[in-house]
C-alpha positions in Angstrom: 0.0 0.0 0.0 1.7 3.2 -1.2 1.4 6.3 1.0 -1.2 8.7 -0.2 -2.8 11.8 1.3 -6.5 11.3 2.1 -9.2 13.3 3.8 -10.3 12.1 7.2 -13.8 12.1 8.6 -13.4 11.2 12.2 -16.3 11.5 14.7 -15.9 14.1 17.5 -14.7 11.7 20.1 -12.0 10.2 17.9 -10.9 13.6 16.6 -10.5 15.1 20.1 -8.6 12.0 21.2 -6.2 12.3 18.3 -5.6 15.9 19.1 -5.1 15.2 22.8 -2.6 12.3 22.1 -0.8 14.4 19.5 -0.4 17.4 21.8 3.2 16.4 23.0 4.3 16.3 19.4 2.7 19.6 18.7 4.5 21.1 21.7 7.7 19.6 20.5 7.3 21.5 17.3 7.0 24.6 19.4 10.3 23.7 21.1 12.0 23.2 17.8 10.8 26.6 16.5 12.6 28.2 19.5 15.7 26.0 19.2 15.1 24.4 22.6 17.3 21.3 23.2 14.3 19.3 24.4 13.5 15.8 23.2 10.0 14.5 22.3 10.1 12.2 25.4 11.0 15.1 27.6 8.2 17.2 26.1 5.7 14.3 26.7 6.9 14.2 30.3 6.3 18.0 30.7 2.8 17.7 29.2 2.0 14.9 31.6 3.4 16.9 34.6 5.9 14.1 35.2 9.2 14.6 37.0 11.8 15.8 34.5 15.5 16.5 34.5 17.9 18.1 32.0 15.4 20.8 31.0 15.7 24.4 32.0 12.8 25.8 34.1 12.1 28.5 31.6 11.7 25.9 28.8 9.4 23.9 31.0 7.2 27.0 31.7 7.2 27.8 27.9 5.9 24.3 27.0 3.4 24.4 29.9 2.0 27.6 28.4 1.7 26.0 25.0 0.0 23.0 26.5 -2.5 25.3 28.2 -3.0 26.9 24.7 -3.7 23.4 23.2 -6.3 22.9 25.9 -7.9 26.2 25.1 -8.1 25.2 21.4 -9.8 21.9 22.3 -12.4 23.8 24.3 -13.0 26.6 21.9 -12.5 25.3 18.3 -16.2 25.2 17.4 -16.6 29.0 17.4 -13.0 30.1 16.9 -12.6 33.7 15.6 -10.1 36.6 15.8 -11.0 37.3 19.5 -10.3 33.6 20.2 -6.9 34.0 18.5 -6.0 36.9 20.8 -7.1 34.9 23.8 -5.0 32.0 22.7 -1.9 34.2 22.3 -2.5 35.7 25.7 -2.1 32.1 27.1 0.8 30.9 24.9 2.7 34.2 25.1 2.3 34.7 28.9 5.7 35.4 30.3 7.4 35.0 26.9 6.0 37.7 24.7 5.7 41.5 25.1 2.0 42.3 25.6 0.6 38.8 25.2 -2.8 38.8 23.6 -2.2 42.2 22.0 -1.3 43.0 18.4 2.2 44.1 17.4 2.6 47.9 17.2 6.3 48.1 16.4 8.3 47.1 13.4 8.9 43.4 14.2 11.2 40.9 12.6 11.9 37.2 12.3 15.1 35.4 11.5 15.0 33.2 8.4 17.5 31.3 6.3 17.7 34.4 4.1 18.3 36.8 7.0 16.0 39.0 9.1 12.6 39.3 7.6 10.6 42.5 8.4 6.9 41.9 8.2 4.3 44.4 7.2 2.9 46.9 9.6 -0.1 45.4 11.6 -3.4 47.2 10.8 -5.9 45.7 13.2 -8.9 45.9 11.0 -7.1 44.3 8.1 -5.5 41.4 9.9 -8.8 40.6 11.7 -10.6 40.5 8.3 -7.8 38.4 6.7 -7.8 35.9 9.5 -11.5 35.5 9.7 -11.7 35.1 6.0 -9.3 32.2 6.1 -10.7 30.4 9.1 -14.4 30.8 7.9 -13.8 29.9 4.3 -15.7 26.6 4.0 -15.1 26.6 0.2 -11.6 25.4 1.2 -11.0 21.9 2.5 -10.1 21.9 6.2 -6.5 20.8 5.3 -6.1 23.8 3.1 -7.5 26.1 5.8 -5.1 24.6 8.3 -2.1 25.1 6.1 -3.1 28.7 5.2 -3.8 29.6 8.8 -0.3 28.4 9.7 1.4 30.2 6.8 -0.5 33.5 7.2 0.0 33.8 11.0 3.7 32.8 10.7 4.5 35.3 8.0 2.4 38.3 9.2 3.9 38.2 12.7 0.9 40.0 14.1 2.2 39.5 17.6 5.5 40.6 19.2 6.6 37.0 19.8 5.3 33.4 19.9 3.7 33.7 16.4 4.6 30.3 15.0 3.6 28.5 18.2 0.2 30.3 18.1 -0.1 29.6 14.4 0.6 25.9 14.9 -2.1 25.5 17.5 -4.6 27.6 15.5 -4.0 25.5 12.4 -5.7 22.6 14.2 -9.0 24.5 14.5 -10.5 23.7 11.1 -9.3 20.0 11.4 -11.0 19.8 14.8 -14.2 21.3 13.4 -14.5 18.8 10.7 -12.8 15.7 12.1 -10.1 16.0 9.6 -6.9 14.9 11.5 -4.2 16.8 13.2 -1.6 19.4 12.1 2.0 19.3 13.2 5.4 19.2 11.4 7.0 15.7 11.9 10.6 16.0 13.2 12.3 14.7 10.0 10.5 17.4 8.0 11.3 20.3 10.3 14.5 21.6 8.7 13.0 21.6 5.1 9.8 23.2 6.2 11.6 26.0 8.1 13.7 26.6 4.9 10.6 26.8 2.8 9.0 29.2 5.3 12.0 31.5 4.9 11.5 31.5 1.2 7.8 32.1 1.5 8.3 35.1 3.9 10.1 36.9 1.1 8.0 35.7 -1.9 4.6 35.9 -0.2 3.6 33.1 -2.5 2.2 30.3 -0.4 1.2 27.8 -3.1 4.1 25.4 -2.8 4.3 25.6 1.0 0.6 25.1 1.5 0.6 22.1 -0.9 3.6 20.6 0.9 2.1 21.1 4.4 -1.0 19.3 3.2 1.2 16.3 2.4 3.5 16.5 5.4 1.8 18.2 8.3 -1.8 16.9 8.2 -2.2 13.3 9.3 -4.0 10.8 11.5 -0.8 9.9 13.4 -0.4 10.9 17.0 3.3 9.9 17.1 2.5 6.4 18.1 -0.8 5.3 16.5 -2.6 5.8 13.2 -6.3 6.4 13.7 -7.7 5.6 10.3 -8.5 1.8 10.3 -6.9 1.4 6.8 -3.6 2.8 8.2 -3.3 0.4 11.1 -0.8 -2.0 9.6 2.9 -2.3 9.4 3.0 -1.8 5.6 1.4 1.6 5.9 3.7 2.6 8.8 6.7 1.8 6.6 5.2 3.8 3.7 4.6 6.8 5.9 8.2 6.7 7.1 9.4 6.5 3.4 7.1 9.4 2.6 8.8 11.6 5.2 12.3 10.5 4.2 11.5 11.3 0.6 10.6 14.9 1.7 13.7 15.0 3.9 16.0 14.0 1.0 14.3 15.6 -2.0 12.2 18.3 -0.6 8.8 19.0 -2.1 9.7 17.2 -5.3 9.9 14.0 -3.3 6.2 14.2 -2.2 4.6 16.3 -4.9 6.5 15.4 -8.0 8.6 17.6 -10.3 5.7 18.8 -12.5 3.6 19.9 -9.6 6.5 21.8 -8.0 7.3 23.4 -11.3 3.7 24.6 -11.7 3.5 25.8 -8.1 6.7 27.8 -8.4 5.9 29.4 -11.8 4.1 32.8 -12.0 0.5 32.4 -10.9 -1.8 31.3 -13.6 -5.3 32.6 -14.4 -8.2 30.1 -13.9 -8.3 29.4 -17.6 -4.6 28.8 -17.8 -4.8 26.6 -14.8 -7.5 24.4 -16.4 -5.5 24.2 -19.6 -2.4 23.1 -17.7 -4.3 20.4 -15.8 -6.0 19.2 -19.0 -2.6 19.0 -20.8 -1.0 17.2 -17.9 -3.9 14.7 -17.8 -3.6 14.0 -21.5 0.2 13.5 -21.1 -0.5 11.0 -18.3 -3.1 9.1 -20.4 -0.7 9.0 -23.4 2.0 7.6 -21.2 -0.3 4.9 -20.0 -1.3 3.9 -23.5 2.3 3.6 -24.7 
């Protein structure tokens, strides 16, 4: 069984269990965003309030705040709006960000692989409208909304700090709403995703990053167990691992294919041009099958 992306349709109980069991992995993403030397096992111990050694107190507090944020998302995902986002940041950024829960008023900046990126000025009315437009756009599949929420909040840097951690938790909102899995960046994929995010910050073209996140960051895997019944076998587990390794070694081409990456990195096409391209690609694939 080759690995392939699919849409999930879990019932509420299963979806909440998946999110709960995935929370240590989500927190570990947050630790990696900040360069914390914390392992996944240590992160799980912190989330469970177990005794832990070898981790600085400040890092423990930071992960506890993010854990509280995950609990807030699980309790408020059904009617999550811009005010919910501010409340989430107030929790996650408490003690770690200037003015948690309040929008950035200064210049801001974030380090990337291309240097220091300076985001646009935050205009409250605009960012509120942009966020609500994404989170409420039911014309987009929940996986698309999750990826777009993550990329938008990460790049716009609407808060003084803890933007990516807040973005990561918020990206799970549309998935929770529709029983569509969980959003986090698997550890083998982190370096490549961060590199792609740096490129995206400067280009402001999210097409390739969103498509890649849908393939890499949305899953039914809590770090130990696959929740879709068709995935609960050793063969699928091996395929999933090969899928991540393909991305680690080849980047987006390893999971999307060269043609798709080429299309997603070319100048944006009009709707007609997009349809013409897809028709041409389908014809080429059909011809290849007939040869």
